Residue frames as qw, qx, qy, qz and C-alpha x, y, z in Angstrom:
[[0.000, 0.889, 0.458, 0.000, 0.00, 0.00, 0.00],
 [0.424, 0.152, 0.016, 0.893, 0.99, 3.62, -0.34],
 [0.025, 0.637, 0.365, -0.679, -0.12, 7.17, 0.34],
 [0.330, 0.549, 0.567, 0.518, -1.96, 9.23, -2.28],
 [0.037, -0.317, -0.123, 0.940, -2.22, 12.97, -2.81],
 [0.224, 0.595, 0.765, 0.105, -5.74, 14.02, -3.87],
 [0.188, 0.750, 0.419, 0.476, -7.70, 17.00, -5.19],
 [0.317, -0.922, -0.170, 0.143, -7.22, 19.41, -2.26],
 [0.587, -0.415, 0.267, 0.642, -3.56, 19.79, -3.32],
 [0.472, 0.531, 0.456, 0.535, -4.43, 21.07, -6.81],
 [0.160, 0.777, 0.093, 0.602, -3.22, 24.68, -7.15],
 [0.569, -0.819, 0.040, -0.063, -2.02, 24.71, -3.53],
 [0.751, 0.422, -0.350, 0.368, 1.36, 22.95, -3.72],
 [0.437, -0.786, 0.345, -0.267, 2.15, 23.44, -0.04],
 [0.691, 0.388, -0.598, 0.119, 5.32, 21.44, 0.45],
 [0.499, -0.570, 0.497, -0.423, 5.10, 20.66, 4.17],
 [0.973, -0.011, 0.192, -0.125, 4.72, 16.99, 3.21],
 [0.726, 0.574, -0.277, 0.260, 7.89, 17.13, 1.10],
 [0.016, -0.708, 0.524, -0.473, 9.86, 18.42, 4.09],
 [0.692, -0.371, 0.479, -0.393, 8.61, 15.52, 6.23],
 [0.955, 0.246, -0.089, -0.139, 9.12, 12.69, 3.74],
 [0.560, -0.629, 0.510, 0.173, 12.16, 10.65, 4.85],
 [0.691, 0.048, 0.629, 0.353, 12.56, 8.90, 1.48],
 [0.041, 0.491, -0.292, -0.820, 12.08, 11.91, -0.84],
 [0.241, 0.234, 0.888, 0.313, 9.23, 10.33, -2.84],
 [0.213, 0.791, 0.490, -0.298, 6.93, 13.36, -3.23],
 [0.427, 0.100, 0.430, 0.789, 7.40, 14.98, -6.63],
 [0.141, 0.577, 0.197, -0.780, 6.24, 18.37, -7.90],
 [0.400, 0.511, 0.651, 0.393, 3.94, 18.80, -10.87],
 [0.107, 0.364, 0.188, 0.906, 2.73, 22.06, -12.35],
 [0.445, -0.493, -0.150, -0.732, -0.49, 22.13, -10.28],
 [0.812, -0.497, 0.092, -0.293, -0.06, 19.50, -7.55],
 [0.151, -0.570, 0.803, -0.085, 2.33, 17.14, -5.81],
 [0.888, 0.104, -0.344, -0.286, 2.50, 13.39, -6.50],
 [0.576, -0.513, 0.626, -0.113, 3.67, 10.47, -4.36],
 [0.475, 0.397, -0.744, -0.252, 5.63, 7.81, -6.23],
 [0.880, -0.271, 0.030, -0.389, 3.88, 4.56, -5.21],
 [0.919, 0.132, -0.304, 0.214, 7.00, 2.40, -5.63],
 [0.382, 0.428, -0.428, 0.699, 9.21, 4.72, -3.59],
 [0.493, -0.562, 0.134, -0.651, 6.77, 5.41, -0.72],
 [0.333, 0.141, -0.882, 0.303, 7.58, 3.36, 2.40],
 [0.518, -0.562, -0.558, -0.323, 4.18, 3.96, 4.03],
 [0.377, -0.034, -0.561, 0.737, 5.64, 5.80, 7.01],
 [0.175, -0.781, -0.596, -0.066, 2.73, 8.27, 7.16],
 [0.388, -0.376, -0.159, 0.826, 4.90, 11.29, 7.99],
 [0.064, 0.153, 0.387, 0.907, 3.35, 13.30, 5.15],
 [0.233, -0.576, -0.726, -0.294, -0.29, 12.90, 6.11],
 [0.345, -0.732, -0.485, 0.332, -0.56, 14.88, 9.38],
 [0.309, -0.436, 0.050, 0.844, 1.43, 17.88, 8.12],
 [0.150, 0.362, 0.600, 0.697, -0.68, 18.55, 5.02],
 [0.089, 0.201, 0.340, -0.914, -2.53, 21.82, 5.74],
 [0.534, 0.144, -0.214, -0.805, -5.32, 21.06, 3.26],
 [0.666, -0.051, 0.692, -0.273, -5.78, 17.36, 4.14],
 [0.653, 0.541, -0.328, -0.416, -4.88, 16.16, 0.64],
 [0.263, 0.406, -0.875, 0.032, -2.78, 13.15, 1.70],
 [0.844, -0.179, 0.161, -0.479, -4.53, 9.84, 2.36],
 [0.386, -0.244, 0.888, 0.058, -3.49, 6.29, 3.05],
 [0.213, 0.080, -0.746, -0.626, -4.54, 4.43, -0.10],
 [0.195, -0.364, -0.911, -0.014, -7.29, 2.45, 1.66],
 [0.077, -0.608, -0.524, 0.592, -8.70, 5.64, 3.22],
 [0.060, -0.059, 0.366, 0.927, -8.94, 7.66, 0.01],
 [0.456, 0.415, 0.438, -0.654, -12.48, 9.10, -0.27],
 [0.588, 0.380, 0.695, 0.164, -14.44, 7.69, -3.19],
 [0.335, 0.912, 0.183, -0.150, -14.90, 11.09, -4.82],
 [0.040, 0.858, -0.476, -0.190, -11.12, 11.27, -5.27],
 [0.895, -0.057, 0.436, 0.077, -10.54, 7.67, -6.38],
 [0.702, 0.687, 0.032, 0.182, -9.10, 8.86, -9.70],
 [0.029, -0.898, 0.412, -0.150, -6.15, 10.37, -7.86],
 [0.797, -0.329, 0.501, 0.072, -4.90, 6.90, -6.89],
 [0.797, 0.397, 0.337, 0.307, -4.28, 6.20, -10.59],
 [0.268, 0.938, -0.063, 0.211, -3.02, 9.73, -11.22],
 [0.414, -0.795, 0.444, 0.002, -0.28, 9.37, -8.58],
 [0.761, -0.144, 0.590, 0.230, 0.91, 6.15, -10.24],
 [0.681, 0.587, 0.381, 0.214, 0.35, 6.96, -13.91],
 [0.111, 0.981, -0.152, -0.040, 2.29, 10.22, -13.84],
 [0.390, -0.654, 0.628, 0.163, 5.41, 8.08, -13.30],
 [0.895, 0.273, 0.353, 0.007, 4.82, 5.62, -16.17],
 [0.651, 0.703, -0.067, 0.277, 7.13, 7.48, -18.54],
 [0.076, -0.859, 0.406, -0.301, 9.44, 8.81, -15.82],
 [0.734, 0.073, -0.637, 0.224, 10.09, 5.54, -14.04],
 [0.664, -0.698, -0.225, 0.144, 11.56, 5.73, -10.56],
 [0.322, 0.809, -0.253, 0.422, 14.00, 8.63, -10.33],
 [0.740, -0.163, -0.504, 0.413, 14.77, 7.76, -6.72],
 [0.341, -0.375, -0.325, 0.798, 14.91, 11.31, -5.36],
 [0.150, 0.854, 0.483, 0.122, 12.28, 13.98, -5.78],
 [0.288, -0.858, 0.010, 0.424, 14.60, 16.67, -4.45],
 [0.314, -0.419, 0.546, 0.654, 16.93, 16.28, -7.44],
 [0.302, 0.407, 0.767, 0.392, 14.16, 15.95, -10.04],
 [0.076, 0.016, -0.082, -0.994, 12.87, 19.15, -11.65],
 [0.511, 0.320, 0.478, -0.639, 9.11, 19.80, -11.50],
 [0.479, 0.339, 0.768, 0.256, 7.11, 17.94, -14.13],
 [0.001, -0.090, 0.316, 0.945, 6.29, 20.03, -17.19],
 [0.528, -0.234, -0.444, -0.685, 2.76, 18.61, -17.29],
 [0.454, -0.175, 0.666, -0.566, 0.31, 17.10, -14.85],
 [0.192, 0.218, 0.955, 0.064, -1.85, 14.01, -15.05],
 [0.128, -0.362, -0.552, -0.741, -5.01, 14.71, -17.13],
 [0.401, -0.661, -0.633, 0.029, -7.23, 14.52, -14.03],
 [0.396, -0.581, -0.196, 0.683, -5.24, 17.43, -12.61],
 [0.188, -0.134, 0.330, 0.916, -4.79, 19.49, -15.76],
 [0.052, -0.575, -0.712, -0.401, -8.50, 19.39, -16.59],
 [0.142, -0.454, 0.066, -0.877, -10.33, 22.59, -15.65],
 [0.059, -0.178, -0.828, 0.529, -11.83, 22.47, -12.16],
 [0.127, -0.628, -0.684, -0.348, -15.62, 22.69, -11.94]]
């Protein structure tokens, strides 16, 4: 299992979770942050520090944000596993669920 960043992060990009992550697995997109599911060690350090409550343990992700589970994984399909978010520049695009206009 892993942690997932959901809709409340879109256009906020508060990086308190990045500062807490001991394995540097939270990457920056243009409009939100993403947790690499293969790099996350499920420590939970990111969840309580998120000021907008956008971070969820995968099993606790609210149904209305289910698409963000796939978004956090799919954004890495072409990138692979860089191994360190801090040395990876922000993504030039976001997952389609994030780049779509908000209602």
